[in-house]
N, C-alpha and C positions, 0 to 999 in steps of 0.2 A: 540406508543408502550408502554406498561407497563414495565418499566425497572425492577421493583421489581420482577415481575413474570418471566421475562427473566432470571435473574441471579439465580433464585431459581430452574430453570429447570435442570434436570439431563442431558439432551441431547441437549445442545445448538448447533446450526448449524451455522458455520461461513464460509465466503468466504475469504480466505487468498490470497493476491495478491502480487507478487514480479516480478522483471524484471531482464534482463541481456542484456548487449550490449557492443560493443566496439566502440570507436570513429572511424569514417570513414564509419559507416553504416548509412543508411537512417532511419532504424527502429530498435527499441529494441524488444526483445522477452518478451512478457507480459503473465504471467501465473496465473490463478486462481485455487485454490484447495478448494473444499467444504469439510469441516471436522466437525465431531461432537466432543463433549468433551470426548467421549469414544474412541477417536482416529480413528474412522471409517471414511475412505475417500469414499465419494459417488458422487464425481463429479470433473472433471478437464476440464478446458477450456483454450485455447491459443489465444492470440491476439497480438497486437503490438501498439507501440506509437512512434511518430517521435522523433529521436534523436535531441535534441536542439530545439524541437518544442514547441507548446503550446496546445497540444491536449490530455494531460494526463487525464483530467477529463472525456472528451468525450470517450476516449479509455476504461477507467474503467467502465463507464456506459454501453458501448456496450458489454464489457466482461460479466458483470452481466446479461444483458438482453438476451444475446445469450444462456445462460443456460436455459432460459424459466422456471424458478422455483420461487415459492412463499414461499418456506419453509426456505430460507436463512434469518437468524435473525440479522446478523451484518456483516460488512466488516472490515477486518484488512489489513492495507497497510504496506508494507516494505518501509517506507519513504514517505514523502510528496513531495519531490523533486526528480523526477526520470528522467531517460533518458537524462542526461546532462542538468539539469536546466529546465526540463519540469515540471511545478509546478501544483500540484493538488489543485483544489478548493474544500475544504472539505464541505463547506456549500452547494454548488451547488450539490455535490455528494449526500449528505444527503437528500436534497430537492427532487432531481430527483428520488431516489430509495426508499425513505421513511423508511430507516432503519439506525440504529446507525453506525457511521464510527469511527474507531480508527486508527490513523496513528502513527506508532512507529519510534523512532529515537534511535539508539543504542550507539551513542557517543555524548557527549556534551562538548563544543559547536559545532555548525555546521560550524563555521567559518564566515567570513565576506561576507555573500551571496550578499547583495546589491552592494558592491564594485566589486565583481566578475561579477555580471550581467552587471554593467556599462562597464566593460572592454570587456566582451565577446559578448555582444549584444547591440552595440551602437545605432542600429536603433529602438529598441523597449524596451530598458531597463526600462523605466518608467513604462510600463505596467507590466513587470515582477516583478519589485520591489514592486509595489502595491499588486500584487498577493502573493508575499512572505510575506509582512507585514500583510496581511489579515489572514495569518495562526496563528499569535500570537505566544507566547512563549510556548514551550512544558512543561508539568508537569512531575515531577520525580516520579518514582515508584520503590519500592524494590520488586523484584520477588523471587521465591524460590532459595535458595543458596546465598541470600544476594546480588545479582547482581542488578545494577541500569539500568533502561531503562527510556526513556522519551517518552511521548505520547501527541499528540493533539487529540481532540475528539469532535464530535458533535452528538446530539441526545442521549446522555448518560452522566452520571455524574461520578465524580472521583471515588466514592466508587464502582460503578458498573464496571468501567474499571479495577480497582484493582482485583475484583473477577474474571472477564473474563481472565485477564492475568494469574492468578494463576491456573485457570481451564485448560488453553490450553498450559501452559509451562511445559515441562518435564525436560529438562536440557538445560544449556546455556541460552542465552538471548532471542532467537527468539521463539515465540509461534509456535506450530507445524504446523498450516495451512500456516504460512509464511515460515517457514523453508523448508517444503516440496515443496511449490511453487517455492522457490528460487533454490532448487536442480534441479527441472525439467527445469526451465528456463535456468540454466547454462548448463544442458545436451543438450538442444536443440541448444543453441548457439555454443557449441563445436562440434556438430554433423554435418553431411553433409547438414542438412536442413537449416543451417544458411546462405547458399549461397543466398537465396532469400532476405536476409536482407542487403546485401552488396550494397554499391554504385556501379553504373556502372562505369567501368573503361574507 
């Protein structure tokens, strides 16, 4: 993909993905919102990822593919570590879908993730630590309003990410595709539909 032509377009179309869950559930609610830089929403998709699992990357790929669209130009993720340490493989995501991936972190630092993984997942913590370390360190960005966010990204460079963030951010820290996806995920979680995501008693 020609990154220069992408960021120069007036109507970039992004898939923003966010999730919501509570401990004690088998699965989180995973929501994708397709949005253009003129704030038009023209797609919503709902999926799930296992809480404490290792299927985050596959779940996001399935979410994108279920839309059946070829006009989505990039993916924006609300975090690389979702659903209670379910770690996204950004390189695999980019390779599978063939579009740039931007993963945002809104607080720095993330904490001692490797140590937390060792304590919480003694049976497979080595695999999880390697997955986390493969993410690398996030880069800092200043967005409108002078706020700081941090991002990891593949298939796109720092300058292009900065332009994308400014195009999609209206207020606060979260770009609109992620902010709206997060609102929908939280609404689904707190509605009666979240019963299907709870563990069997």
